[in-house]
C-alpha positions as CSV (number, residue, x, y, z in Angstrom):
1,X,130.4,248.1,97.7
2,X,133.5,247.8,95.5
3,X,133.3,247.3,91.8
4,X,134.7,243.8,92.3
5,X,131.8,243.0,94.6
6,X,129.2,244.4,92.2
7,X,130.6,242.5,89.2
8,X,130.9,239.3,91.2
9,X,127.4,239.5,92.5
10,X,126.1,240.2,89.1
11,X,127.8,237.2,87.5
12,X,126.9,234.7,90.2
13,X,123.3,235.8,90.1
14,X,122.8,236.1,86.3
15,X,125.4,234.0,84.6
16,X,125.7,230.6,86.3
17,X,127.4,227.9,84.2
18,X,129.4,228.1,81.0
19,X,126.2,227.9,78.9
20,X,125.1,231.2,80.4
21,X,128.4,233.2,80.0
22,X,128.4,236.9,79.3
23,X,130.8,238.6,77.0
24,X,133.2,241.2,78.3
25,X,131.6,243.9,76.2
26,X,128.1,243.0,77.3
27,X,129.2,242.9,81.0
28,X,130.6,246.4,80.7
29,X,127.1,247.7,79.6
30,X,126.0,247.0,83.2
31,X,129.2,248.6,84.6
32,X,129.9,251.7,82.5
33,X,132.6,252.8,84.9
34,X,134.7,250.0,83.5
35,X,135.7,251.4,80.2
36,X,137.8,248.8,78.5
37,X,138.2,245.0,78.0
38,X,141.6,245.2,79.8
39,X,140.0,247.0,82.8
40,X,137.3,244.3,83.1
41,X,139.9,241.5,82.9
42,X,141.7,243.2,85.8
43,X,138.5,243.3,87.8
44,X,138.0,239.5,87.1
45,X,141.6,238.9,88.1
46,X,141.0,240.7,91.4
47,X,137.9,238.7,92.1
48,X,139.7,235.4,91.4
49,X,142.6,236.2,93.6
50,X,140.5,237.4,96.6
51,X,139.6,234.6,99.0
52,X,136.4,236.4,100.0
53,X,134.8,235.5,96.6
54,X,134.2,231.8,97.1
55,X,132.5,231.0,93.8
56,X,135.1,230.8,91.0
57,X,134.5,233.0,88.0
58,X,135.3,231.0,84.9
59,X,136.0,232.3,81.4
60,X,136.4,231.2,77.8
61,X,138.7,233.4,75.7
62,X,138.3,234.5,72.2
63,X,135.4,236.0,70.2
64,X,132.9,233.4,71.4
65,X,134.1,233.6,75.0
66,X,132.9,235.3,78.2
67,X,132.6,235.1,81.9
68,X,130.4,232.8,84.1
69,X,130.1,231.4,87.6
70,X,131.5,227.9,87.6
71,X,129.2,225.1,88.5
72,X,131.7,222.2,88.4
73,X,135.3,221.2,88.8
74,X,135.4,220.7,85.0
75,X,134.5,224.4,84.4
76,X,137.2,225.5,86.9
77,X,139.8,223.2,85.3
78,X,138.9,224.2,81.8
79,X,139.4,227.9,82.8
80,X,142.7,227.2,84.4
81,X,143.9,225.1,81.4
82,X,142.9,228.0,79.1
83,X,144.9,230.5,81.2
84,X,147.9,228.1,81.3
85,X,147.9,227.7,77.5
86,X,147.8,231.5,77.1
87,X,150.7,231.9,79.7
88,X,152.7,229.2,77.9
89,X,152.2,230.9,74.5
90,X,153.4,234.2,76.0
91,X,156.4,232.4,77.5
92,X,157.3,230.8,74.1
93,X,156.9,234.2,72.4
94,X,159.4,235.7,74.9
95,X,161.9,233.0,74.2
96,X,161.7,233.9,70.5
97,X,162.1,237.6,71.2
98,X,165.2,237.0,73.4
99,X,166.8,234.9,70.7
100,X,166.4,237.4,67.9
101,X,169.6,239.3,67.1
102,X,169.3,243.0,66.8
103,X,170.0,244.1,63.2
104,X,169.8,247.8,63.9
105,X,168.1,250.2,66.3
106,X,165.5,252.8,65.3
107,X,166.9,256.3,65.1
108,X,165.5,258.9,67.5
């Protein structure tokens, strides 16, 4: 069984609904082979993009956030809206970075 299958099965069994979400750090206690927040986010991304996993894994970002198995369209849409806001903020940051004029380069 892949790590994605294990994480998916754990979440859909133990963390159903936004009110029962689990923090990234807490989730990694059950899966010590996943050593960082970034690695767990990648596992969740893999789960979400794989059509074999039919229950959507929702998330709330930030210090009070976590992962959960969605129980409604609202929970799915809230997760997607959150991801879209984050993507838009990254896009806006990139526009600012591109518009900055280079004053000088660091010396090697």
